[in-house]
C-alpha positions as CSV (number, residue, x, y, z in Angstrom):
1,M,10.8,-29.8,-23.7
2,L,11.7,-31.8,-20.6
3,S,8.8,-32.7,-18.5
4,S,10.7,-34.4,-15.7
5,G,13.4,-31.7,-15.3
6,A,16.2,-34.3,-15.3
7,G,18.5,-32.4,-17.6
8,M,18.1,-29.0,-15.9
9,T,20.6,-27.7,-13.4
10,T,20.0,-24.8,-10.9
11,V,22.5,-22.5,-9.2
12,G,20.8,-22.7,-5.8
13,S,17.6,-24.1,-4.3
14,A,14.7,-22.1,-3.0
15,N,15.2,-23.4,0.5
16,E,18.8,-22.2,0.9
17,A,19.4,-19.0,2.8
18,P,21.8,-16.6,1.2
19,E,25.1,-16.2,2.9
20,I,25.1,-13.1,5.1
21,P,28.4,-11.5,5.8
22,D,29.4,-10.6,9.4
23,N,29.4,-6.8,8.7
24,V,28.9,-4.4,5.9
25,G,32.6,-3.7,5.5
26,D,33.2,-7.3,4.6
27,W,30.4,-7.3,2.1
28,L,31.6,-4.1,0.5
29,R,35.2,-5.4,0.2
30,G,34.1,-8.9,-0.9
31,G,31.6,-7.6,-3.5
32,S,32.2,-6.8,-7.1
33,L,33.3,-3.4,-8.3
34,F,29.8,-2.8,-9.6
35,Q,28.2,-3.4,-6.2
36,R,30.7,-1.1,-4.4
37,N,30.2,1.7,-6.9
38,L,26.4,1.3,-6.8
39,I,26.3,1.5,-3.0
40,L,28.7,4.4,-3.0
41,N,26.8,6.3,-5.6
42,L,23.4,5.7,-4.0
43,G,24.8,6.9,-0.7
44,L,26.3,10.0,-2.1
45,F,23.0,10.7,-4.0
46,A,21.0,10.3,-0.8
47,A,23.3,12.6,1.1
48,G,23.0,15.2,-1.7
49,V,19.2,15.0,-1.7
50,W,19.1,15.3,2.1
51,L,21.4,18.4,2.0
52,A,19.4,20.0,-0.8
53,R,16.1,19.5,1.0
54,N,17.3,20.7,4.4
55,L,19.5,23.6,3.3
56,S,17.2,25.0,0.6
57,D,15.1,27.1,2.9
58,I,18.1,29.0,4.4
59,D,18.4,32.5,3.0
60,L,22.2,33.2,3.1
61,M,21.7,36.8,2.0
62,A,19.3,37.8,4.8
63,P,20.6,40.1,7.5
64,Q,21.8,38.1,10.5
65,P,20.3,39.0,13.9
66,G,22.7,40.8,16.3
67,V,25.1,41.9,13.6
């Protein structure tokens, strides 16, 4: 076990800020396929949940007013 840490290497230091892309489009195009698919799937899932929650109380078989 190294007590001084002389033989250890790190990828980045704790004081470095992560690189922030200019916009989301650059981040999506520059990211890995896994990141793009994850973002897309989470977005589609969130949209589906929103639709299911907001359209579930509509009774499509009820008589429409004025018809």
